[in-house]
ROVO-342850 format. One record per residue: residue number from 1; x, z, y negated of N, C-alpha, C in turn. Coordinates in Angstrom, 2 decimals, padded with zeros to 5 digits. Atoms other than C-alpha are relative to their C-alpha. Layout:
N
(r NUM (X Z Y) (X Z Y) (X Z Y)),
...
END
This chain:
134
(r 1 (000.83 000.00 001.19) (000.00 000.00 000.00) (000.87 000.00 -001.25)),
(r 2 (-000.88 -000.08 001.14) (002.83 000.85 -002.39) (000.67 -001.34 -000.24)),
(r 3 (-000.63 001.31 000.15) (004.44 -002.53 -001.67) (-000.97 -000.96 -000.67)),
(r 4 (001.00 000.89 000.57) (001.19 -004.30 -002.53) (-000.17 000.27 -001.48)),
(r 5 (000.15 -000.33 001.42) (000.90 -002.42 -005.84) (001.16 -000.53 -000.79)),
(r 6 (-001.16 000.49 000.74) (004.45 -003.26 -006.84) (-000.02 -001.51 -000.07)),
(r 7 (000.10 001.45 000.01) (003.88 -006.88 -005.85) (-001.05 -000.44 -001.00)),
(r 8 (001.07 000.35 000.93) (000.62 -006.94 -007.83) (000.47 000.15 -001.44)),
(r 9 (-000.45 -000.18 001.37) (002.27 -005.54 -010.95) (001.02 -001.06 -000.38)),
(r 10 (-000.95 001.07 000.27) (005.10 -008.06 -010.66) (-000.73 -001.31 -000.20)),
(r 11 (000.78 001.23 000.13) (002.55 -010.83 -010.23) (-000.77 000.01 -001.30)),
(r 12 (000.71 -000.09 001.26) (000.57 -009.56 -013.21) (000.93 -000.38 -001.15)),
(r 13 (-000.96 000.35 001.04) (003.72 -009.87 -015.30) (000.23 -001.50 000.00)),
(r 14 (-000.20 001.45 -000.08) (004.23 -013.43 -014.04) (-001.23 -000.72 -000.52)),
(r 15 (001.24 000.64 000.40) (000.55 -014.31 -014.59) (-000.26 000.13 -001.48)),
(r 16 (000.25 -000.19 001.41) (000.53 -012.93 -018.12) (000.84 -000.91 -000.87)),
(r 17 (-000.82 000.92 000.77) (003.19 -015.44 -019.17) (-000.81 -001.22 -000.42)),
(r 18 (000.88 001.10 000.36) (000.43 -018.08 -019.23) (000.54 -001.36 000.37)),
(r 19 (-000.54 001.29 -000.39) (002.30 -020.85 -017.42) (-001.09 -000.81 000.67)),
(r 20 (001.00 000.88 -000.61) (000.19 -023.84 -016.41) (000.48 -000.41 001.38)),
(r 21 (-000.39 000.38 -001.37) (000.11 -025.05 -012.79) (000.97 -001.17 000.03)),
(r 22 (-000.90 001.15 -000.02) (001.94 -028.26 -013.76) (001.44 000.44 -000.23)),
(r 23 (-001.35 -000.40 000.35) (004.95 -026.37 -015.12) (000.57 001.07 000.93)),
(r 24 (-000.44 -001.04 -000.92) (005.24 -023.93 -012.20) (000.96 -000.60 001.01)),
(r 25 (-000.93 000.51 -001.00) (008.34 -024.48 -010.07) (-000.51 000.30 001.41)),
(r 26 (000.47 -000.18 -001.37) (007.76 -024.80 -006.30) (000.24 001.41 000.54)),
(r 27 (-000.27 -001.34 -000.53) (009.37 -021.43 -005.58) (-001.01 001.00 -000.53)),
(r 28 (001.02 -000.88 000.58) (006.86 -019.76 -007.90) (-001.33 -000.17 000.72)),
(r 29 (001.23 000.26 -000.73) (003.99 -021.43 -006.03) (000.00 000.77 001.32)),
(r 30 (-000.11 -000.74 -001.25) (005.25 -019.89 -002.80) (-000.23 001.48 -000.26)),
(r 31 (000.20 -001.42 000.28) (005.37 -016.48 -004.44) (-001.46 000.28 -000.33)),
(r 32 (001.44 -000.18 000.27) (001.76 -016.97 -005.63) (-000.79 000.04 001.29)),
(r 33 (000.65 -000.02 -001.30) (000.71 -017.74 -002.07) (000.23 001.35 000.68)),
(r 34 (-000.31 -001.32 -000.57) (002.49 -014.58 -000.92) (-000.82 001.07 -000.71)),
(r 35 (000.80 -000.96 000.76) (000.72 -012.68 -003.70) (-001.44 -000.01 000.47)),
(r 36 (001.37 000.11 -000.48) (-002.64 -014.00 -002.53) (-000.15 000.63 001.38)),
(r 37 (000.02 -000.62 -001.32) (-001.86 -013.01 001.05) (000.04 001.52 -000.11)),
(r 38 (-000.12 -001.45 000.20) (-000.87 -009.56 -000.15) (-001.32 000.58 -000.52)),
(r 39 (001.28 -000.48 000.55) (-004.10 -009.23 -002.13) (-001.07 000.06 001.10)),
(r 40 (000.97 000.01 -001.10) (-006.18 -010.20 000.92) (000.29 001.15 000.96)),
(r 41 (-000.37 -001.11 -000.88) (-004.26 -007.73 003.08) (-000.40 001.34 -000.61)),
(r 42 (000.38 -001.24 000.69) (-004.79 -004.99 000.48) (-001.51 000.20 000.05)),
(r 43 (001.46 -000.06 -000.05) (-008.48 -005.81 000.36) (-000.48 000.43 001.38)),
(r 44 (000.39 -000.36 -001.37) (-008.75 -005.60 004.14) (000.37 001.45 000.31)),
(r 45 (-000.38 -001.40 -000.21) (-006.86 -002.29 004.16) (-001.00 000.94 -000.66)),
(r 46 (001.01 -000.81 000.68) (-009.34 -000.91 001.65) (-001.30 000.01 000.79)),
(r 47 (001.20 000.06 -000.83) (-012.17 -002.08 003.89) (000.12 000.95 001.19)),
(r 48 (-000.23 -000.87 -001.16) (-010.67 -000.29 006.86) (-000.06 001.45 -000.45)),
(r 49 (000.01 -001.37 000.52) (-010.14 002.83 004.75) (-001.42 000.45 -000.34)),
(r 50 (001.38 -000.33 000.35) (-013.79 002.67 003.69) (-000.87 000.15 001.24)),
(r 51 (000.76 -000.18 -001.23) (-014.86 002.82 007.33) (-000.52 -001.30 000.59)),
(r 52 (000.44 001.28 -000.56) (-015.50 -000.86 007.88) (001.00 -000.44 001.05)),
(r 53 (-000.86 000.50 -001.07) (-014.14 -002.50 010.97) (000.07 -001.52 -000.12)),
(r 54 (-000.08 001.45 000.15) (-013.00 -005.99 009.99) (000.29 -000.67 001.34)),
(r 55 (-000.17 000.75 -001.23) (-012.92 -008.65 012.63) (001.44 -000.45 000.20)),
(r 56 (-001.37 000.49 -000.09) (-009.32 -009.50 011.89) (000.11 -001.41 -000.53)),
(r 57 (000.02 001.33 000.58) (-010.38 -012.86 010.49) (-000.42 000.18 -001.46)),
(r 58 (000.32 -000.27 001.41) (-010.20 -012.61 006.68) (-001.22 -000.75 -000.51)),
(r 59 (001.15 000.77 000.47) (-012.75 -015.40 006.09) (-001.30 000.64 000.46)),
(r 60 (001.21 -000.61 -000.55) (-015.27 -013.73 008.37) (-000.28 001.34 -000.68)),
(r 61 (000.17 -001.30 000.65) (-014.67 -010.32 006.78) (-000.54 -000.17 -001.42)),
(r 62 (000.49 000.25 001.35) (-015.14 -011.70 003.28) (-001.45 -000.47 000.01)),
(r 63 (001.38 000.48 -000.10) (-018.29 -013.52 004.35) (-000.97 001.13 000.30)),
(r 64 (000.91 -001.10 -000.36) (-019.75 -010.36 005.86) (-000.25 000.91 -001.19)),
(r 65 (000.18 -000.83 001.18) (-019.23 -008.55 002.56) (-000.73 -000.77 -001.09)),
(r 66 (000.56 000.77 001.10) (-020.18 -011.35 000.21) (-001.39 -000.54 000.30)),
(r 67 (001.30 000.57 -000.35) (-023.22 -012.65 002.12) (-001.16 000.81 -000.58)),
(r 68 (001.13 -000.75 000.59) (-025.54 -009.76 001.11) (-000.08 -000.17 -001.52)),
(r 69 (-000.01 000.18 001.44) (-024.48 -010.16 -002.52) (-000.60 -001.35 -000.37)),
(r 70 (000.52 001.33 000.29) (-025.17 -013.89 -002.49) (-001.48 -000.12 000.35)),
(r 71 (001.42 000.01 -000.35) (-028.49 -013.37 -000.72) (-000.82 000.70 -001.07)),
(r 72 (000.70 -000.71 001.08) (-029.49 -010.87 -003.39) (-000.07 -000.89 -001.25)),
(r 73 (-000.01 000.90 001.15) (-028.46 -013.34 -006.10) (-001.01 -001.13 000.19)),
(r 74 (000.95 001.07 -000.29) (-030.48 -016.08 -004.40) (-001.43 000.49 -000.19)),
(r 75 (001.35 -000.55 000.15) (-033.56 -013.84 -004.23) (-000.34 000.24 -001.46)),
(r 76 (000.23 -000.22 001.43) (-033.17 -012.89 -007.89) (-000.28 -001.32 -000.70)),
(r 77 (000.20 001.31 000.61) (-032.86 -016.53 -008.89) (-001.36 -000.59 000.39)),
(r 78 (001.31 000.49 -000.44) (-035.91 -017.46 -006.81) (-001.12 000.69 -000.76)),
(r 79 (001.01 -000.77 000.74) (-037.89 -014.69 -008.50) (-000.10 -000.52 -001.43)),
(r 80 (000.02 000.52 001.37) (-036.86 -015.97 -011.94) (-000.62 -001.40 -000.05)),
(r 81 (000.56 001.35 -000.05) (-037.74 -019.54 -010.96) (-001.52 000.07 000.16)),
(r 82 (001.45 -000.15 -000.20) (-041.19 -018.44 -009.72) (-000.68 000.46 -001.28)),
(r 83 (000.57 -000.46 001.27) (-041.82 -016.56 -012.97) (-000.05 -001.13 -001.02)),
(r 84 (-000.04 001.09 000.96) (-040.75 -019.57 -015.02) (-001.02 -001.08 000.36)),
(r 85 (000.99 000.99 -000.41) (-042.93 -021.92 -012.96) (-001.40 000.46 -000.34)),
(r 86 (001.32 -000.53 000.36) (-045.94 -019.63 -013.48) (-000.22 -000.12 -001.50)),
(r 87 (000.10 000.12 001.46) (-045.25 -019.56 -017.21) (-000.22 -001.46 -000.39)),
(r 88 (000.16 001.43 000.28) (-044.91 -023.36 -017.23) (-001.41 -000.47 000.33)),
(r 89 (001.38 000.36 -000.35) (-048.26 -023.69 -015.44) (-000.97 000.48 -001.08)),
(r 90 (000.87 -000.52 001.06) (-049.91 -021.46 -018.07) (000.12 -000.85 -001.26)),
(r 91 (-000.20 000.84 001.18) (-048.38 -023.52 -020.86) (-000.63 -001.38 000.18)),
(r 92 (000.60 001.31 -000.28) (-049.48 -026.77 -019.21) (-001.52 000.09 -000.11)),
(r 93 (001.45 -000.18 000.11) (-053.04 -025.42 -018.91) (-000.42 000.12 -001.46)),
(r 94 (000.32 -000.15 001.43) (-052.99 -024.41 -022.59) (000.09 -001.35 -000.72)),
(r 95 (-000.16 001.33 000.62) (-051.76 -027.89 -023.56) (-001.19 -000.88 000.36)),
(r 96 (001.15 000.82 -000.41) (-054.50 -029.58 -021.52) (-001.28 000.43 -000.71)),
(r 97 (001.17 -000.50 000.72) (-057.12 -027.33 -023.10) (000.05 -000.45 -001.46)),
(r 98 (-000.15 000.44 001.38) (-055.75 -028.17 -026.55) (-000.29 -001.48 -000.14)),
(r 99 (000.27 001.44 000.04) (-055.85 -031.90 -025.79) (-001.50 -000.28 000.11)),
(r 100 (001.45 000.18 -000.17) (-059.44 -031.62 -024.62) (-000.72 000.35 -001.30)),
(r 101 (000.60 -000.41 001.26) (-060.33 -029.80 -027.84) (000.22 -001.07 -001.07)),
(r 102 (-000.29 001.07 000.97) (-058.63 -032.53 -029.91) (-000.91 -001.19 000.27)),
(r 103 (000.88 001.12 -000.34) (-060.62 -035.21 -028.05) (-001.42 000.27 -000.45)),
(r 104 (001.35 -000.36 000.43) (-063.87 -033.34 -028.70) (-000.12 -000.08 -001.52)),
(r 105 (000.02 000.07 001.46) (-062.99 -033.02 -032.39) (000.02 -001.45 -000.48)),
(r 106 (-000.03 001.41 000.37) (-062.18 -036.74 -032.56) (-001.38 -000.64 000.17)),
(r 107 (001.35 000.53 -000.22) (-065.60 -037.54 -031.07) (-000.96 000.50 -001.10)),
(r 108 (000.83 -000.54 001.08) (-067.27 -035.24 -033.62) (000.27 -000.72 -001.32)),
(r 109 (-000.37 000.71 001.23) (-065.36 -036.93 -036.44) (-000.59 -001.40 -000.01)),
(r 110 (000.55 001.35 -000.09) (-066.42 -040.38 -035.23) (-001.51 000.02 -000.22)),
(r 111 (001.46 -000.09 000.15) (-070.06 -039.29 -034.98) (-000.37 000.28 -001.45)),
(r 112 (000.29 -000.33 001.40) (-070.02 -037.79 -038.48) (000.34 -001.19 -000.91)),
(r 113 (-000.39 001.15 000.79) (-068.23 -040.85 -039.85) (-001.08 -001.09 000.10)),
(r 114 (001.08 000.99 -000.19) (-070.90 -043.15 -038.36) (-001.26 000.44 -000.73)),
(r 115 (001.18 -000.50 000.70) (-073.65 -040.91 -039.73) (000.17 -000.17 -001.50)),
(r 116 (-000.27 000.15 001.42) (-072.02 -040.98 -043.17) (-000.10 -001.47 -000.42)),
(r 117 (000.09 001.43 000.31) (-071.70 -044.77 -043.07) (-001.46 -000.45 000.00)),
(r 118 (001.43 000.35 -000.06) (-075.37 -045.10 -042.06) (-000.72 000.54 -001.25)),
(r 119 (000.60 -000.59 001.19) (-076.38 -042.76 -044.91) (000.38 -000.80 -001.24)),
(r 120 (-000.46 000.79 001.14) (-074.30 -044.77 -047.35) (-000.73 -001.34 -000.06)),
(r 121 (000.75 001.26 -000.06) (-075.98 -048.02 -046.22) (-001.43 000.21 -000.47)),
(r 122 (001.38 -000.30 000.40) (-079.41 -046.43 -046.64) (-000.08 000.24 -001.50)),
(r 123 (000.00 -000.26 001.45) (-078.48 -045.26 -050.15) (000.12 -001.32 -000.77)),
(r 124 (-000.15 001.29 000.67) (-077.37 -048.79 -051.12) (-001.30 -000.80 000.07)),
(r 125 (001.28 000.71 -000.15) (-080.58 -050.26 -049.72) (-001.05 000.60 -000.94)),
(r 126 (000.96 -000.67 000.86) (-082.63 -047.67 -051.62) (000.27 -000.34 -001.47)),
(r 127 (-000.34 000.37 001.36) (-080.76 -048.42 -054.86) (-000.38 -001.45 -000.28)),
(r 128 (000.36 001.42 000.17) (-081.28 -052.14 -054.32) (-001.51 -000.13 -000.18)),
(r 129 (001.47 000.05 000.12) (-085.04 -051.55 -053.86) (-000.43 000.55 -001.35)),
(r 130 (000.38 -000.61 001.29) (-085.20 -049.32 -056.94) (000.40 -000.86 -001.18)),
(r 131 (-000.45 000.86 001.09) (-083.35 -051.84 -059.14) (-000.77 -001.30 -000.08)),
(r 132 (000.74 001.26 000.02) (-085.59 -054.76 -058.24) (-001.04 000.02 -001.13)),
(r 133 (001.01 000.03 001.07) (-087.72 -055.83 -061.16) (-001.40 -000.09 000.59)),
(r 134 (001.37 000.02 -000.54) (-091.37 -055.31 -060.72) (-000.82 -001.05 -000.61)),
END
Protein backbone atom coordinates (compact mmCIF):
# COMPACT_ATOMS: atom_id res chain seq x y z
CA UNK A 1 0.00 0.00 0.00
CA UNK A 2 2.83 2.39 0.85
CA UNK A 3 4.44 1.67 -2.53
CA UNK A 4 1.19 2.53 -4.30
CA UNK A 5 0.90 5.84 -2.42
CA UNK A 6 4.45 6.84 -3.26
CA UNK A 7 3.88 5.85 -6.88
CA UNK A 8 0.62 7.83 -6.94
CA UNK A 9 2.27 10.95 -5.54
CA UNK A 10 5.10 10.66 -8.06
CA UNK A 11 2.55 10.23 -10.83
CA UNK A 12 0.57 13.21 -9.56
CA UNK A 13 3.72 15.30 -9.87
CA UNK A 14 4.23 14.04 -13.43
CA UNK A 15 0.55 14.59 -14.31
CA UNK A 16 0.53 18.12 -12.93
CA UNK A 17 3.19 19.17 -15.44
CA UNK A 18 0.43 19.23 -18.08
CA UNK A 19 2.30 17.42 -20.85
CA UNK A 20 0.19 16.41 -23.84
CA UNK A 21 0.11 12.79 -25.05
CA UNK A 22 1.94 13.76 -28.26
CA UNK A 23 4.95 15.12 -26.37
CA UNK A 24 5.24 12.20 -23.93
CA UNK A 25 8.34 10.07 -24.48
CA UNK A 26 7.76 6.30 -24.80
CA UNK A 27 9.37 5.58 -21.43
CA UNK A 28 6.86 7.90 -19.76
CA UNK A 29 3.99 6.03 -21.43
CA UNK A 30 5.25 2.80 -19.89
CA UNK A 31 5.37 4.44 -16.48
CA UNK A 32 1.76 5.63 -16.97
CA UNK A 33 0.71 2.07 -17.74
CA UNK A 34 2.49 0.92 -14.58
CA UNK A 35 0.72 3.70 -12.68
CA UNK A 36 -2.64 2.53 -14.00
CA UNK A 37 -1.86 -1.05 -13.01
CA UNK A 38 -0.87 0.15 -9.56
CA UNK A 39 -4.10 2.13 -9.23
CA UNK A 40 -6.18 -0.92 -10.20
CA UNK A 41 -4.26 -3.08 -7.73
CA UNK A 42 -4.79 -0.48 -4.99
CA UNK A 43 -8.48 -0.36 -5.81
CA UNK A 44 -8.75 -4.14 -5.60
CA UNK A 45 -6.86 -4.16 -2.29
CA UNK A 46 -9.34 -1.65 -0.91
CA UNK A 47 -12.17 -3.89 -2.08
CA UNK A 48 -10.67 -6.86 -0.29
CA UNK A 49 -10.14 -4.75 2.83
CA UNK A 50 -13.79 -3.69 2.67
CA UNK A 51 -14.86 -7.33 2.82
CA UNK A 52 -15.50 -7.88 -0.86
CA UNK A 53 -14.14 -10.97 -2.50
CA UNK A 54 -13.00 -9.99 -5.99
CA UNK A 55 -12.92 -12.63 -8.65
CA UNK A 56 -9.32 -11.89 -9.50
CA UNK A 57 -10.38 -10.49 -12.86
CA UNK A 58 -10.20 -6.68 -12.61
CA UNK A 59 -12.75 -6.09 -15.40
CA UNK A 60 -15.27 -8.37 -13.73
CA UNK A 61 -14.67 -6.78 -10.32
CA UNK A 62 -15.14 -3.28 -11.70
CA UNK A 63 -18.29 -4.35 -13.52
CA UNK A 64 -19.75 -5.86 -10.36
CA UNK A 65 -19.23 -2.56 -8.55
CA UNK A 66 -20.18 -0.21 -11.35
CA UNK A 67 -23.22 -2.12 -12.65
CA UNK A 68 -25.54 -1.11 -9.76
CA UNK A 69 -24.48 2.52 -10.16
CA UNK A 70 -25.17 2.49 -13.89
CA UNK A 71 -28.49 0.72 -13.37
CA UNK A 72 -29.49 3.39 -10.87
CA UNK A 73 -28.46 6.10 -13.34
CA UNK A 74 -30.48 4.40 -16.08
CA UNK A 75 -33.56 4.23 -13.84
CA UNK A 76 -33.17 7.89 -12.89
CA UNK A 77 -32.86 8.89 -16.53
CA UNK A 78 -35.91 6.81 -17.46
CA UNK A 79 -37.89 8.50 -14.69
CA UNK A 80 -36.86 11.94 -15.97
CA UNK A 81 -37.74 10.96 -19.54
CA UNK A 82 -41.19 9.72 -18.44
CA UNK A 83 -41.82 12.97 -16.56
CA UNK A 84 -40.75 15.02 -19.57
CA UNK A 85 -42.93 12.96 -21.92
CA UNK A 86 -45.94 13.48 -19.63
CA UNK A 87 -45.25 17.21 -19.56
CA UNK A 88 -44.91 17.23 -23.36
CA UNK A 89 -48.26 15.44 -23.69
CA UNK A 90 -49.91 18.07 -21.46
CA UNK A 91 -48.38 20.86 -23.52
CA UNK A 92 -49.48 19.21 -26.77
CA UNK A 93 -53.04 18.91 -25.42
CA UNK A 94 -52.99 22.59 -24.41
CA UNK A 95 -51.76 23.56 -27.89
CA UNK A 96 -54.50 21.52 -29.58
CA UNK A 97 -57.12 23.10 -27.33
CA UNK A 98 -55.75 26.55 -28.17
CA UNK A 99 -55.85 25.79 -31.90
CA UNK A 100 -59.44 24.62 -31.62
CA UNK A 101 -60.33 27.84 -29.80
CA UNK A 102 -58.63 29.91 -32.53
CA UNK A 103 -60.62 28.05 -35.21
CA UNK A 104 -63.87 28.70 -33.34
CA UNK A 105 -62.99 32.39 -33.02
CA UNK A 106 -62.18 32.56 -36.74
CA UNK A 107 -65.60 31.07 -37.54
CA UNK A 108 -67.27 33.62 -35.24
CA UNK A 109 -65.36 36.44 -36.93
CA UNK A 110 -66.42 35.23 -40.38
CA UNK A 111 -70.06 34.98 -39.29
CA UNK A 112 -70.02 38.48 -37.79
CA UNK A 113 -68.23 39.85 -40.85
CA UNK A 114 -70.90 38.36 -43.15
CA UNK A 115 -73.65 39.73 -40.91
CA UNK A 116 -72.02 43.17 -40.98
CA UNK A 117 -71.70 43.07 -44.77
CA UNK A 118 -75.37 42.06 -45.10
CA UNK A 119 -76.38 44.91 -42.76
CA UNK A 120 -74.30 47.35 -44.77
CA UNK A 121 -75.98 46.22 -48.02
CA UNK A 122 -79.41 46.64 -46.43
CA UNK A 123 -78.48 50.15 -45.26
CA UNK A 124 -77.37 51.12 -48.79
CA UNK A 125 -80.58 49.72 -50.26
CA UNK A 126 -82.63 51.62 -47.67
CA UNK A 127 -80.76 54.86 -48.42
CA UNK A 128 -81.28 54.32 -52.14
CA UNK A 129 -85.04 53.86 -51.55
CA UNK A 130 -85.20 56.94 -49.32
CA UNK A 131 -83.35 59.14 -51.84
CA UNK A 132 -85.59 58.24 -54.76
CA UNK A 133 -87.72 61.16 -55.83
CA UNK A 134 -91.37 60.72 -55.31
